[in-house]
N, C-alpha and C positions, 0 to 999 in steps of 0.2 A: 721397297718402300716407295710410296708415292707420296708428292707432297701436293696439297691442292691449296697452296696460298697463294696469295698476290704479293707483289714487291712492297705495298703499303703494309701488309701485316708484317713483313720483314722488318719494316723501319720502324715497327712500334717496339721492337726490343729493344733499339738503341736507347730509348728515354728510361730504360730501367736499371736503376744503379747496380753495378757488379758488385757482389761481395765475395770475400776470400772464405775459403772452407779450409779449416785446420783439423786434422784428425789426427789424435794420438797412435792409434793403432786401429786394424783392422784385420780381422780372421773370418775368412771365406772358404769353408771347408768344401763345399760343393757349389759351382753355377753352371748351370746346363745352357744348352743351344738358345740362343738368342737373347742371353742376359747382359744388360748393360750397366756396369757399374761406373759412376761419374761423381768426381769429387770437383766442387765449382758449379756456378750457375749455368743456365741453359735457358736459351728463350722459347723454343720450340722444341716438343717432342710429338711426332706423329708417328705411332708405332702402329704397325699391321702385321699380323701373323695368319696366312692360310696354310692348312695342313689336311693332308689325309693320312688317317690311321687305318692301314688295312692289316686284317690278320686273316691268313689263309692256313689251309692245310697242305695245299701245294707251293712251292717255290716260285718266287715272283717271273723267274723268267721263262716257265712254261705256262704259267696260268694268264699271261696276257698282262698290259698295263692300264691303270686307272688314270684317268685325268680330270683335272677340276672343272673343266666345260661341261663334264657330264652331270654335275650337282649343281642345282638351283642355288645353294647357300652361298656358294662362291660368286654369284652375279647379282644377287638381291642388292637394292641400295642400303646403304645404312640407315637405320631410322632418324628422324629428324625430331627433336625437342619442340613440342610447342607450350610456348609459355607467353600467354596474353600481357601480361604484367611488362615482360622485357620487350614486346612487341610495340606495346603503347608508350615505351620507355619510362615506365616507373620502376625504376632500379635502384636498388642499393648500392652506392657508390662506397668504397672504403679506401681509406689512404693511411698508409703505416710509414712511418720514419724511423729506419733502425739506427739507432745513435751509435750504435757499435757496428760495422759495417764487416763483421768478423763472424764466421758461424763456426764454434768451437765443441768439437766432439771429442770425448776422453776414448773409448774403446767400443767398438762394433764388433759383433761376434754373431755370423751368418752361419747356420748348419747347413741351410740348402735353400738356393734360388732356382726355382723353377723356369719351365720355358716362358719367354718373353717377360721375365720380371726385370725391372727398373730399380736399383739401389741408388740412389739420389742425396748426395748431401749439399745442399745449395738451393738456391732460389729456380723454381720451374714456373716459368710465366704462363706458357699454354700447353697442356698436356693431353693429348687425345690417344686413344687405344681401341683398336678394333682387333677381334680374334675370332677366327672361324675355323671350327673344325669339324672334319666328317669322319667318324667311326664307321668302318665297315668290316663285316666278318662274312668272310665267303669260304663255306665248307659245303661238302656234297651233302644231299639229303641222303638219309639213311635209309635203307629200305625196312619196312616195317612188314615182319612176318606174324602172321594170324596165330595165335596160340590153338594148339590141339585141345577141340571141345569134345568131349565124349558123346556119341549119338546115343540117346537112351533107348533107341528100337535095336541098337546091335548090343549082345551081350560082350562083356568084358572079357578080354583073355586072360587067362590065369598065367600068373609068374611062374617060371620054374623053380 
């Protein structure tokens, strides 16, 4: 995971009031790789996932390695949001006061949480995510054989 924020951004987390999370029960049947389950507040989430999904006829030991550097998708810069209203300072400011600083949840049932899922009960001040996946299928080309086309100039052979 890479963190691209400054100390001043970390300091902004201090000014947000912390709340308590109370959960009666949670049942998670399946949580796959990179799943985060958190109860309580978090100031910053900067989630990143880089994945190569390779499907091959041969086994990986004999067919060679695949590297992230080989694919442009993993080195391209992230897109930048262009918002003229924000850039000019015309931003809607919202303030909320929680009279009860406790988040109460009765029962949560999760059947499946896929790759890079975040299940979060609490305040999430700043959440960013970036997922880049390259799917590769490597199969040898099958030789194409031409069908037998009868020649009209040759007489057909009689079957026995």
